[in-house]
MDAnalysis code that builds the backbone (N, CA, C; Angstrom):
import MDAnalysis as mda
import numpy as np

u = mda.Universe.empty(648, n_residues=216, atom_resindex=np.repeat(np.arange(216), 3), trajectory=True)
u.add_TopologyAttr("name", ["N", "CA", "C"] * 216)
u.add_TopologyAttr("resid", np.arange(1, 217))
u.add_TopologyAttr("resname", ["UNK", "UNK", "UNK", "UNK", "UNK", "UNK", "UNK", "UNK", "UNK", "UNK", "UNK", "UNK", "UNK", "UNK", "UNK", "UNK", "UNK", "UNK", "UNK", "UNK", "UNK", "UNK", "UNK", "UNK", "UNK", "UNK", "UNK", "UNK", "UNK", "UNK", "UNK", "UNK", "UNK", "UNK", "UNK", "UNK", "UNK", "UNK", "UNK", "UNK", "UNK", "UNK", "UNK", "UNK", "UNK", "UNK", "UNK", "UNK", "UNK", "UNK", "UNK", "UNK", "UNK", "UNK", "UNK", "UNK", "UNK", "UNK", "UNK", "UNK", "UNK", "UNK", "UNK", "UNK", "UNK", "UNK", "UNK", "UNK", "UNK", "UNK", "UNK", "UNK", "UNK", "UNK", "UNK", "UNK", "UNK", "UNK", "UNK", "UNK", "UNK", "UNK", "UNK", "UNK", "UNK", "UNK", "UNK", "UNK", "UNK", "UNK", "UNK", "UNK", "UNK", "UNK", "UNK", "UNK", "UNK", "UNK", "UNK", "UNK", "UNK", "UNK", "UNK", "UNK", "UNK", "UNK", "UNK", "UNK", "UNK", "UNK", "UNK", "UNK", "UNK", "UNK", "UNK", "UNK", "UNK", "UNK", "UNK", "UNK", "UNK", "UNK", "UNK", "UNK", "UNK", "UNK", "UNK", "UNK", "UNK", "UNK", "UNK", "UNK", "UNK", "UNK", "UNK", "UNK", "UNK", "UNK", "UNK", "UNK", "UNK", "UNK", "UNK", "UNK", "UNK", "UNK", "UNK", "UNK", "UNK", "UNK", "UNK", "UNK", "UNK", "UNK", "UNK", "UNK", "UNK", "UNK", "UNK", "UNK", "UNK", "UNK", "UNK", "UNK", "UNK", "UNK", "UNK", "UNK", "UNK", "UNK", "UNK", "UNK", "UNK", "UNK", "UNK", "UNK", "UNK", "UNK", "UNK", "UNK", "UNK", "UNK", "UNK", "UNK", "UNK", "UNK", "UNK", "UNK", "UNK", "UNK", "UNK", "UNK", "UNK", "UNK", "UNK", "UNK", "UNK", "UNK", "UNK", "UNK", "UNK", "UNK", "UNK", "UNK", "UNK", "UNK", "UNK", "UNK", "UNK", "UNK", "UNK", "UNK", "UNK", "UNK", "UNK", "UNK"])
u.atoms.positions = np.array([
    [-12.720, 6.654, 6.905],
    [-11.334, 6.584, 7.490],
    [-10.159, 6.712, 6.844],
    [-9.241, 7.437, 6.979],
    [-7.875, 7.314, 5.929],
    [-6.826, 6.136, 6.956],
    [-6.257, 5.310, 6.183],
    [-5.636, 4.282, 7.234],
    [-3.896, 5.467, 6.861],
    [-3.155, 4.914, 8.294],
    [-2.280, 5.517, 8.314],
    [-1.086, 5.227, 8.145],
    [0.051, 5.364, 7.922],
    [1.422, 4.106, 7.935],
    [2.412, 5.238, 8.802],
    [3.452, 4.855, 9.679],
    [4.131, 5.115, 10.674],
    [5.720, 5.492, 10.132],
    [6.257, 6.603, 10.578],
    [7.783, 6.700, 10.008],
    [8.334, 5.755, 10.254],
    [9.423, 4.943, 9.916],
    [10.186, 3.915, 10.339],
    [11.815, 4.654, 10.364],
    [12.010, 5.529, 9.972],
    [13.293, 6.135, 10.247],
    [13.934, 7.421, 10.365],
    [14.647, 7.977, 10.369],
    [14.660, 9.659, 10.742],
    [14.334, 10.129, 9.226],
    [15.135, 9.123, 8.224],
    [14.838, 9.478, 6.952],
    [13.114, 10.061, 6.808],
    [12.361, 8.978, 7.097],
    [10.947, 9.025, 6.791],
    [10.606, 10.223, 7.667],
    [11.186, 10.574, 8.699],
    [10.518, 11.336, 9.442],
    [10.743, 12.679, 8.773],
    [11.926, 12.865, 8.370],
    [12.456, 14.464, 7.775],
    [11.424, 14.582, 6.092],
    [11.017, 13.459, 5.829],
    [10.050, 13.325, 4.609],
    [8.701, 13.924, 5.033],
    [8.622, 13.459, 6.333],
    [7.138, 14.219, 6.695],
    [7.056, 15.738, 7.026],
    [8.647, 15.837, 7.641],
    [8.494, 17.220, 8.268],
    [8.496, 18.052, 7.127],
    [9.365, 17.892, 6.073],
    [9.536, 18.699, 4.838],
    [8.271, 18.709, 4.498],
    [7.371, 17.578, 4.201],
    [6.013, 17.692, 3.212],
    [4.950, 18.717, 4.248],
    [5.101, 18.520, 5.448],
    [3.841, 19.551, 6.362],
    [4.656, 20.655, 6.415],
    [6.035, 21.139, 6.347],
    [6.486, 22.764, 6.215],
    [5.892, 23.131, 4.899],
    [6.066, 22.459, 4.106],
    [5.763, 23.272, 2.501],
    [4.276, 23.324, 2.133],
    [3.501, 22.678, 3.404],
    [1.834, 22.725, 3.034],
    [1.932, 24.120, 4.266],
    [2.333, 24.370, 4.950],
    [2.241, 25.292, 5.961],
    [2.712, 26.417, 5.368],
    [3.767, 26.337, 4.415],
    [4.371, 27.767, 3.722],
    [3.398, 27.888, 2.625],
    [2.737, 26.695, 2.017],
    [1.506, 27.212, 1.027],
    [0.480, 27.881, 1.479],
    [0.396, 27.558, 2.609],
    [-1.150, 28.081, 3.641],
    [-0.854, 29.755, 3.481],
    [0.533, 29.920, 4.141],
    [1.024, 31.196, 4.583],
    [1.224, 32.303, 3.316],
    [1.018, 31.571, 2.298],
    [1.198, 32.239, 0.865],
    [0.014, 33.034, 0.570],
    [-1.137, 32.131, 1.284],
    [-2.739, 32.840, 0.517],
    [-3.033, 33.785, 1.622],
    [-2.352, 34.315, 2.591],
    [-2.784, 35.456, 3.310],
    [-2.441, 36.731, 2.965],
    [-3.464, 37.537, 3.386],
    [-3.273, 39.207, 3.098],
    [-2.610, 39.523, 4.236],
    [-2.431, 40.855, 4.328],
    [-1.559, 41.375, 5.316],
    [-2.350, 41.588, 6.596],
    [-3.340, 41.392, 6.693],
    [-4.240, 41.539, 8.029],
    [-4.171, 40.371, 8.543],
    [-4.157, 39.161, 7.703],
    [-4.062, 37.888, 8.763],
    [-3.030, 37.829, 8.743],
    [-1.697, 37.956, 8.567],
    [-0.342, 38.176, 9.343],
    [-0.355, 38.707, 10.280],
    [-1.315, 39.383, 10.247],
    [-1.394, 40.150, 11.914],
    [-2.245, 39.666, 12.995],
    [-2.891, 38.561, 12.535],
    [-3.980, 38.169, 13.091],
    [-3.774, 37.044, 14.368],
    [-4.170, 37.467, 15.631],
    [-3.702, 36.600, 16.939],
    [-3.776, 35.195, 16.417],
    [-2.805, 34.549, 17.078],
    [-2.481, 32.951, 16.415],
    [-3.108, 32.533, 17.871],
    [-3.057, 30.985, 18.162],
    [-3.399, 30.501, 18.875],
    [-2.540, 30.241, 20.160],
    [-1.103, 30.529, 19.774],
    [-0.097, 30.846, 20.944],
    [-0.352, 32.287, 21.696],
    [-0.351, 32.260, 22.613],
    [-0.770, 33.545, 23.705],
    [0.267, 34.454, 23.167],
    [0.017, 35.780, 22.985],
    [0.836, 36.656, 22.742],
    [1.505, 36.691, 21.418],
    [1.105, 36.018, 20.557],
    [1.779, 35.849, 19.036],
    [0.924, 36.067, 18.207],
    [1.443, 36.873, 17.028],
    [0.390, 36.833, 16.106],
    [1.107, 35.841, 15.255],
    [0.022, 35.818, 13.963],
    [0.625, 34.948, 12.825],
    [1.823, 35.243, 12.548],
    [2.201, 36.028, 12.586],
    [3.679, 36.550, 11.694],
    [4.715, 36.186, 12.872],
    [4.070, 36.217, 14.173],
    [5.290, 35.777, 15.097],
    [5.504, 34.505, 15.048],
    [4.347, 33.493, 14.902],
    [4.914, 32.050, 14.937],
    [5.285, 31.756, 13.680],
    [5.175, 32.281, 12.923],
    [5.933, 32.277, 11.199],
    [7.653, 32.122, 11.750],
    [7.326, 33.603, 12.183],
    [8.950, 33.895, 13.034],
    [9.594, 32.729, 13.651],
    [8.843, 32.380, 14.786],
    [9.324, 31.238, 15.510],
    [9.781, 30.001, 14.418],
    [9.151, 29.461, 13.701],
    [9.086, 28.132, 12.696],
    [10.439, 28.422, 12.011],
    [10.677, 30.063, 11.602],
    [11.785, 29.963, 10.682],
    [13.131, 29.390, 11.821],
    [13.233, 29.940, 13.069],
    [14.442, 30.105, 13.920],
    [14.221, 28.625, 14.633],
    [13.247, 27.862, 14.581],
    [13.475, 26.216, 15.030],
    [13.953, 25.936, 13.252],
    [13.725, 26.021, 12.239],
    [14.050, 25.505, 10.994],
    [15.517, 25.641, 10.840],
    [15.879, 26.901, 11.416],
    [17.398, 27.206, 11.218],
    [18.397, 26.513, 12.455],
    [17.846, 25.743, 13.357],
    [18.359, 25.476, 14.392],
    [19.360, 24.173, 14.216],
    [20.251, 24.129, 14.824],
    [21.204, 22.886, 15.011],
    [21.698, 22.646, 16.216],
    [22.546, 21.777, 16.903],
    [22.584, 21.521, 18.298],
    [23.804, 22.554, 18.708],
    [24.358, 22.910, 17.815],
    [25.420, 24.126, 18.222],
    [24.665, 25.640, 18.422],
    [23.605, 25.744, 17.568],
    [23.258, 26.940, 17.816],
    [22.036, 27.329, 18.934],
    [21.311, 26.116, 19.226],
    [20.687, 25.988, 20.331],
    [21.424, 25.945, 21.380],
    [22.483, 25.417, 21.767],
    [23.585, 25.469, 23.371],
    [23.685, 26.971, 23.053],
    [24.322, 27.827, 21.997],
    [24.926, 29.065, 22.345],
    [23.290, 29.923, 22.645],
    [22.325, 29.778, 22.192],
    [21.199, 30.768, 22.210],
    [20.357, 30.616, 23.456],
    [20.684, 29.038, 24.550],
    [20.053, 28.760, 25.138],
    [21.117, 29.485, 26.361],
    [22.127, 29.112, 26.274],
    [23.045, 29.941, 27.225],
    [23.382, 31.469, 27.265],
    [22.710, 32.072, 26.342],
    [22.580, 33.548, 25.953],
    [21.590, 34.123, 26.641],
    [20.329, 33.227, 26.667],
    [19.466, 33.901, 27.663],
    [19.162, 33.340, 28.876],
    [20.282, 32.723, 29.666],
    [20.486, 32.531, 31.035],
    [19.424, 30.792, 31.081],
    [19.526, 29.944, 30.531],
    [18.908, 28.876, 30.119],
    [17.561, 28.765, 30.617],
    [16.826, 30.101, 29.960],
    [15.595, 30.528, 29.986],
    [14.823, 29.819, 28.219],
    [14.232, 28.768, 28.270],
    [13.558, 28.493, 26.948],
    [12.610, 29.540, 26.444],
    [11.924, 29.969, 27.166],
    [10.824, 30.792, 26.765],
    [11.630, 31.916, 26.385],
    [12.460, 32.483, 26.972],
    [13.291, 33.727, 26.344],
    [14.136, 33.609, 25.198],
    [14.558, 32.246, 25.098],
    [15.259, 32.209, 23.939],
    [14.342, 32.128, 22.831],
    [13.232, 32.006, 22.900],
    [11.760, 31.725, 21.875],
    [11.257, 33.237, 21.640],
    [11.179, 33.934, 22.741],
    [10.751, 35.145, 22.510],
    [12.039, 36.195, 21.824],
    [13.160, 35.905, 21.989],
    [14.850, 36.561, 21.416],
    [14.589, 36.263, 19.805],
    [14.113, 35.022, 19.704],
    [14.216, 34.605, 18.151],
    [13.107, 35.220, 17.453],
    [11.821, 35.277, 18.086],
    [11.056, 36.245, 17.509],
    [11.314, 37.545, 16.857],
    [11.997, 38.285, 17.936],
    [11.827, 39.713, 18.274],
    [12.965, 40.003, 16.907],
    [13.864, 38.787, 16.817],
    [14.493, 39.030, 15.314],
    [14.290, 39.421, 14.292],
    [13.073, 38.839, 13.799],
    [12.266, 39.010, 12.832],
    [11.040, 40.208, 12.899],
    [10.769, 40.943, 13.915],
    [9.857, 41.948, 14.352],
    [9.517, 42.995, 13.173],
    [10.459, 43.322, 12.717],
    [10.465, 44.482, 11.372],
    [10.338, 43.984, 10.210],
    [10.776, 42.672, 10.033],
    [10.802, 42.224, 8.658],
    [9.395, 42.212, 7.811],
    [9.261, 42.589, 6.606],
    [8.044, 42.521, 5.761],
    [7.879, 40.982, 5.310],
    [5.947, 40.988, 5.453],
    [5.715, 39.641, 5.532],
    [6.245, 38.958, 4.345],
    [6.353, 39.511, 3.307],
    [6.946, 39.059, 1.791],
    [8.350, 38.485, 2.093],
    [9.165, 38.806, 3.158],
    [10.591, 38.437, 3.479],
    [10.309, 37.235, 4.403],
    [9.343, 37.282, 5.383],
    [8.918, 36.259, 6.143],
    [8.662, 34.838, 5.508],
    [8.185, 35.021, 4.677],
    [7.191, 33.683, 3.850],
    [8.432, 33.371, 2.982],
    [9.256, 34.025, 2.416],
    [10.347, 33.224, 1.719],
    [11.491, 33.011, 2.383],
    [11.289, 33.452, 3.675],
    [13.121, 32.772, 4.679],
    [12.054, 31.550, 5.306],
    [10.778, 31.538, 5.500],
    [10.094, 30.342, 5.925],
    [9.849, 29.193, 4.757],
    [9.990, 29.576, 3.747],
    [9.818, 28.668, 2.322],
    [11.512, 27.859, 2.351],
    [12.597, 28.801, 2.477],
    [13.731, 28.347, 2.091],
    [14.117, 27.511, 3.334],
    [14.079, 28.127, 4.477],
    [14.681, 27.304, 5.760],
    [13.736, 25.985, 5.930],
    [12.677, 26.256, 5.402],
    [11.882, 24.693, 5.964],
    [12.091, 23.705, 4.643],
    [13.677, 23.448, 3.863],
    [13.927, 22.428, 3.444],
    [15.247, 22.029, 4.135],
    [15.344, 22.579, 5.149],
    [16.890, 22.202, 5.976],
    [16.609, 20.751, 6.891],
    [17.071, 19.812, 7.211],
    [17.323, 18.859, 7.764],
    [18.190, 19.132, 9.141],
    [18.122, 19.992, 9.793],
    [18.754, 19.831, 11.398],
    [18.187, 20.255, 12.182],
    [18.562, 20.062, 13.415],
    [17.563, 20.080, 14.518],
    [17.868, 20.397, 15.798],
    [17.710, 21.049, 16.713],
    [18.282, 20.835, 18.244],
    [18.447, 19.518, 18.712],
    [18.965, 19.554, 19.996],
    [19.149, 18.035, 20.661],
    [17.828, 17.712, 21.005],
    [17.725, 16.252, 20.929],
    [16.428, 15.750, 21.091],
    [15.379, 14.941, 20.359],
    [14.321, 14.504, 20.430],
    [13.833, 13.524, 19.739],
    [13.533, 14.331, 18.327],
    [14.042, 13.791, 17.488],
    [13.417, 14.241, 16.027],
    [11.931, 14.411, 15.905],
    [11.081, 13.623, 16.731],
    [10.063, 13.707, 16.347],
    [9.222, 15.035, 16.888],
    [9.849, 15.999, 17.665],
    [9.555, 17.142, 17.993],
    [9.560, 18.228, 17.115],
    [10.352, 18.155, 16.038],
    [10.314, 19.010, 15.234],
    [9.014, 18.638, 13.811],
    [8.776, 17.340, 13.842],
    [7.126, 17.299, 13.098],
    [6.190, 17.860, 13.954],
    [6.281, 17.584, 15.274],
    [4.861, 18.077, 16.229],
    [5.497, 19.670, 16.311],
    [6.513, 20.491, 16.187],
    [6.004, 21.600, 15.898],
    [5.377, 21.952, 14.487],
    [5.565, 21.471, 13.298],
    [5.365, 21.991, 12.124],
    [3.698, 21.319, 12.201],
    [3.393, 20.899, 12.634],
    [2.120, 20.326, 13.008],
    [0.824, 21.218, 13.604],
    [1.544, 21.365, 14.805],
    [0.905, 22.428, 15.931],
    [0.987, 23.701, 15.636],
    [2.146, 24.122, 15.085],
    [2.061, 25.655, 15.023],
    [1.699, 25.831, 13.829],
    [1.039, 25.187, 12.507],
    [0.702, 25.128, 11.580],
    [-0.744, 25.355, 11.627],
    [-1.354, 24.666, 12.525],
    [-2.534, 25.003, 13.285],
    [-3.135, 26.537, 13.682],
    [-1.604, 26.494, 14.364],
    [-1.741, 27.574, 15.473],
    [-2.099, 29.057, 14.141],
    [-1.461, 28.954, 13.571],
    [-1.535, 30.041, 12.256],
    [-2.708, 30.037, 11.599],
    [-3.145, 28.674, 11.123],
    [-4.348, 28.424, 9.786],
    [-5.823, 28.860, 10.616],
    [-5.733, 28.330, 11.795],
    [-7.340, 28.283, 12.492],
    [-7.636, 29.565, 12.645],
    [-7.282, 30.554, 13.235],
    [-7.750, 31.647, 13.403],
    [-8.098, 32.672, 12.144],
    [-7.405, 32.318, 10.948],
    [-7.854, 32.828, 9.938],
    [-8.601, 32.134, 8.703],
    [-9.086, 31.040, 9.624],
    [-10.072, 30.405, 8.393],
    [-9.689, 29.337, 7.485],
    [-8.159, 29.037, 7.491],
    [-7.506, 28.535, 6.730],
    [-7.519, 27.057, 7.306],
    [-7.300, 25.899, 6.357],
    [-7.160, 24.687, 6.370],
    [-5.807, 24.022, 6.079],
    [-5.117, 22.916, 6.627],
    [-3.955, 22.373, 6.298],
    [-4.312, 21.211, 5.804],
    [-3.906, 20.535, 4.678],
    [-4.546, 18.952, 4.629],
    [-3.027, 18.019, 5.358],
    [-3.574, 17.602, 6.263],
    [-2.195, 17.033, 7.154],
    [-2.158, 15.369, 6.231],
    [-1.144, 15.126, 6.043],
    [-1.434, 13.647, 5.496],
    [-1.308, 13.019, 6.998],
    [-2.134, 11.472, 6.747],
    [-2.782, 10.495, 7.738],
    [-1.199, 10.219, 8.313],
    [0.005, 9.712, 7.830],
    [1.015, 9.443, 8.295],
    [1.699, 10.230, 9.623],
    [1.154, 11.777, 8.957],
    [1.608, 13.121, 9.741],
    [0.875, 12.782, 11.056],
    [-0.652, 12.929, 10.876],
    [-1.298, 13.100, 12.061],
    [-1.283, 12.128, 12.865],
    [-0.753, 10.957, 12.416],
    [-0.452, 9.541, 13.487],
    [0.407, 9.670, 13.911],
    [1.594, 9.998, 13.417],
    [3.193, 10.680, 14.239],
    [2.810, 11.842, 15.364],
    [2.041, 12.861, 14.911],
    [2.155, 13.555, 15.641],
    [1.093, 13.408, 17.023],
    [0.380, 12.922, 16.724],
    [-0.606, 12.323, 17.735],
    [-0.168, 11.335, 19.001],
    [1.218, 10.410, 18.346],
    [1.552, 9.544, 19.375],
    [2.833, 10.623, 19.925],
    [3.027, 11.560, 19.143],
    [4.350, 12.398, 20.040],
    [3.478, 13.566, 21.010],
    [2.652, 13.774, 20.445],
    [1.444, 14.700, 21.745],
    [1.187, 13.949, 22.618],
    [0.562, 13.104, 22.782],
    [0.329, 12.224, 23.809],
    [1.410, 11.864, 24.758],
    [2.532, 11.745, 24.616],
    [3.742, 11.620, 25.083],
    [4.465, 12.732, 25.771],
    [4.432, 13.870, 25.147],
    [5.264, 15.006, 25.660],
    [5.090, 15.348, 26.983],
    [5.857, 15.413, 27.236],
    [6.079, 16.592, 28.822],
    [7.640, 17.154, 28.940],
    [7.752, 17.906, 29.841],
    [6.773, 18.786, 29.979],
    [6.080, 20.236, 29.486],
    [6.728, 20.505, 28.256],
    [6.637, 21.857, 27.613],
    [5.235, 21.904, 27.089],
    [4.568, 20.949, 26.484],
    [3.317, 20.740, 26.073],
    [2.057, 20.177, 26.967],
    [2.727, 19.133, 27.910],
    [2.110, 18.610, 29.174],
    [1.087, 17.877, 28.236],
    [0.812, 17.324, 27.339],
    [0.127, 16.424, 26.411],
    [0.144, 15.475, 27.217],
    [1.187, 14.967, 27.828],
    [1.109, 13.417, 28.890],
    [0.307, 13.760, 29.763],
    [0.063, 14.833, 30.488],
    [-0.788, 15.123, 31.512],
    [-2.270, 15.060, 31.254],
    [-2.564, 15.859, 30.410],
    [-3.632, 16.258, 29.755],
    [-4.368, 14.901, 29.107],
    [-3.694, 14.158, 28.960],
    [-4.230, 12.622, 28.230],
    [-4.187, 11.694, 29.122],
    [-3.832, 11.686, 30.047],
    [-3.947, 10.611, 31.301],
    [-5.059, 10.412, 31.768],
    [-5.380, 8.852, 31.446],
    [-6.863, 8.390, 32.072],
    [-7.896, 8.752, 31.300],
    [-7.710, 8.963, 29.975],
    [-8.632, 9.340, 28.619],
    [-8.108, 8.182, 27.715],
    [-9.393, 8.075, 27.181],
    [-9.374, 7.166, 25.699],
    [-9.570, 8.457, 24.614],
    [-8.096, 8.495, 23.765],
    [-8.328, 9.263, 22.828],
    [-8.991, 8.733, 21.493],
    [-9.694, 8.813, 20.264],
    [-10.027, 8.061, 19.714],
    [-9.857, 9.074, 18.592],
    [-9.037, 9.245, 17.404],
    [-9.108, 10.138, 16.152],
    [-10.472, 9.473, 15.071],
    [-11.247, 10.402, 14.620],
    [-12.210, 9.844, 13.501],
    [-11.724, 9.892, 12.240],
    [-10.565, 10.777, 11.995],
    [-10.210, 10.787, 10.352],
    [-9.295, 9.943, 9.858],
    [-8.401, 9.604, 11.395],
    [-7.404, 8.269, 10.954],
    [-7.325, 7.318, 11.918],
    [-6.855, 6.143, 11.469],
    [-7.110, 5.046, 11.980],
    [-6.086, 4.922, 13.633],
    [-6.156, 5.751, 14.481],
    [-5.487, 5.953, 15.546],
    [-6.636, 6.005, 16.892],
    [-6.280, 4.959, 18.055],
    [-6.565, 5.562, 19.316],
    [-5.581, 4.819, 20.189],
    [-5.973, 5.298, 21.319],
    [-4.919, 5.301, 22.370],
    [-5.644, 5.874, 23.992],
    [-4.757, 4.938, 25.045],
    [-5.690, 5.186, 26.228],
    [-6.546, 4.311, 27.001],
    [-6.837, 4.688, 27.813],
    [-8.080, 3.982, 28.667],
    [-8.837, 4.856, 29.288],
    [-10.180, 5.185, 29.132],
    [-11.140, 5.663, 30.157],
    [-12.401, 6.510, 29.532],
    [-12.606, 7.365, 29.931],
    [-13.333, 8.302, 29.351],
    [-13.418, 8.717, 27.852],
    [-13.810, 8.590, 26.704],
    [-13.435, 8.796, 25.634],
    [-13.651, 10.403, 25.150],
    [-12.593, 10.503, 24.196],
    [-12.084, 11.895, 23.426],
    [-12.190, 11.426, 22.508],
    [-13.145, 11.987, 21.184],
    [-13.163, 11.769, 20.089],
    [-13.153, 12.853, 18.932],
    [-12.627, 12.748, 17.921],
    [-12.576, 13.674, 16.999],
    [-11.320, 13.852, 16.051],
    [-11.613, 14.828, 15.098],
    [-10.452, 14.986, 13.914],
    [-9.284, 14.820, 14.949],
    [-8.347, 14.346, 14.143],
    [-6.723, 14.112, 14.794],
    [-6.066, 15.560, 15.191],
    [-6.231, 16.307, 14.108],
    [-5.226, 17.548, 14.529],
    [-6.258, 18.599, 15.610],
    [-7.314, 18.171, 16.023],
    [-8.143, 18.923, 16.824],
    [-7.522, 18.393, 18.123],
    [-7.430, 16.804, 18.214],
    [-6.844, 15.901, 19.429],
    [-5.648, 16.554, 19.861],
    [-4.900, 16.652, 18.588],
    [-3.457, 17.070, 18.767],
    [-3.586, 18.871, 19.605],
    [-4.201, 19.316, 19.287],
    [-4.422, 21.024, 19.706],
    [-4.896, 20.787, 21.065],
    [-5.748, 19.989, 21.538],
    [-6.631, 19.959, 22.608],
    [-5.701, 19.591, 23.685],
    [-4.837, 18.347, 23.627],
    [-3.849, 17.881, 24.406],
    [-2.737, 18.662, 24.545],
    [-2.333, 19.897, 23.728],
    [-1.286, 20.385, 23.933],
    [-1.910, 21.665, 24.184],
    [-3.066, 21.718, 25.095],
    [-3.392, 23.483, 25.651],
    [-4.093, 24.307, 24.746],
    [-4.214, 24.008, 23.699],
    [-4.869, 24.939, 22.649],
    [-6.659, 24.407, 22.847],
    [-7.598, 25.474, 23.334],
    [-8.719, 25.392, 23.711],
    [-9.586, 25.077, 22.364],
    [-9.129, 25.989, 21.433],
    [-10.037, 25.870, 19.966],
    [-10.275, 24.687, 19.476],
    [-9.082, 23.574, 20.114],
    [-9.467, 22.279, 19.261],
    [-10.690, 21.383, 20.176],
    [-11.268, 21.803, 21.034],
    [-12.040, 21.525, 21.862],
    [-13.435, 21.392, 21.276],
    [-13.877, 22.456, 20.746],
    [-15.190, 22.796, 19.640],
    [-15.337, 21.262, 19.011],
    [-14.228, 20.695, 18.453],
    [-14.662, 19.375, 17.579],
    [-14.491, 18.081, 18.360],
    [-14.610, 18.286, 19.439],
    [-14.141, 16.815, 20.186],
    [-15.346, 16.278, 20.770],
    [-15.909, 15.052, 21.104],
    [-17.180, 14.745, 21.537],
    [-16.763, 13.283, 22.606],
    [-17.462, 13.613, 23.302],
    [-17.315, 12.020, 24.338],
    [-17.244, 12.360, 25.932],
    [-17.704, 11.778, 26.542],
    [-17.542, 12.001, 28.246],
    [-16.492, 12.338, 28.694],
    [-14.897, 12.129, 28.261],
    [-13.711, 13.071, 28.499],
    [-13.657, 14.451, 27.991],
    [-14.522, 14.676, 27.488],
    [-14.295, 16.249, 26.971],
    [-14.151, 17.150, 27.894],
    [-15.198, 17.333, 28.930],
    [-15.016, 18.123, 30.227],
    [-13.822, 17.815, 30.876],
    [-13.382, 16.822, 31.261],
    [-11.915, 16.427, 31.965],
    [-11.140, 17.026, 31.188],
    [-11.098, 16.733, 29.880],
    [-9.682, 17.483, 29.086],
    [-10.081, 19.008, 29.147],
    [-11.214, 19.512, 29.151],
    [-11.205, 21.232, 28.996],
    [-10.600, 21.664, 30.252],
    [-11.251, 20.829, 31.686],
    [-10.311, 21.117, 33.057],
    [-9.272, 21.384, 33.178],
    [-8.608, 20.861, 32.185],
    [-6.962, 20.564, 32.171],
    [-6.333, 21.585, 31.238],
    [-7.144, 22.936, 30.521],
    [-6.666, 23.492, 29.692],
    [-5.620, 24.296, 30.575],
    [-5.256, 24.832, 31.688],
    [-4.760, 25.177, 31.971],
    [-3.251, 24.918, 32.564],
])
């Protein structure tokens, strides 16, 4: 089992974010045209749509977020959809180039910086798993993303799904919570508590059925 360190500062967190984004970009660079069009783990979005969303996230600043949020009538999901639509006609070569270019940025919308790391991990898996790809996520990133996912509410509902359960990663030194156990690879725990049923198949323990019932 790999040991993990945790980020101690915003600078450390940005290092993890940039590293994870680079790994996602490397994965995207291996995809063929058909794989870019494959349905992702995000309902209604193809792999290319998730990549487009990531580009918009990587471009985000506080001012840009406020402007776009106001422009969609304070509707967060509508804002995300509009961002994806802005890239809908781009060839995948341009999407990949823009993903790589924006991945180096260190700007973010208002809110906890750890959200940006969670986005990079979760959406990376959203794109990789349906096309049979694997991203080698660092132990430190997995621990930070686990802690983020377990606390997050209301958008991802990780706090609600993990309530009353003991979560234990089998590939990094991490566990949290009390109750029936859910154990397995860290990335699969993250996906499951954030509502991706695709993560459940890797998990074991008395708490898995409870977690499965909380998918909706």
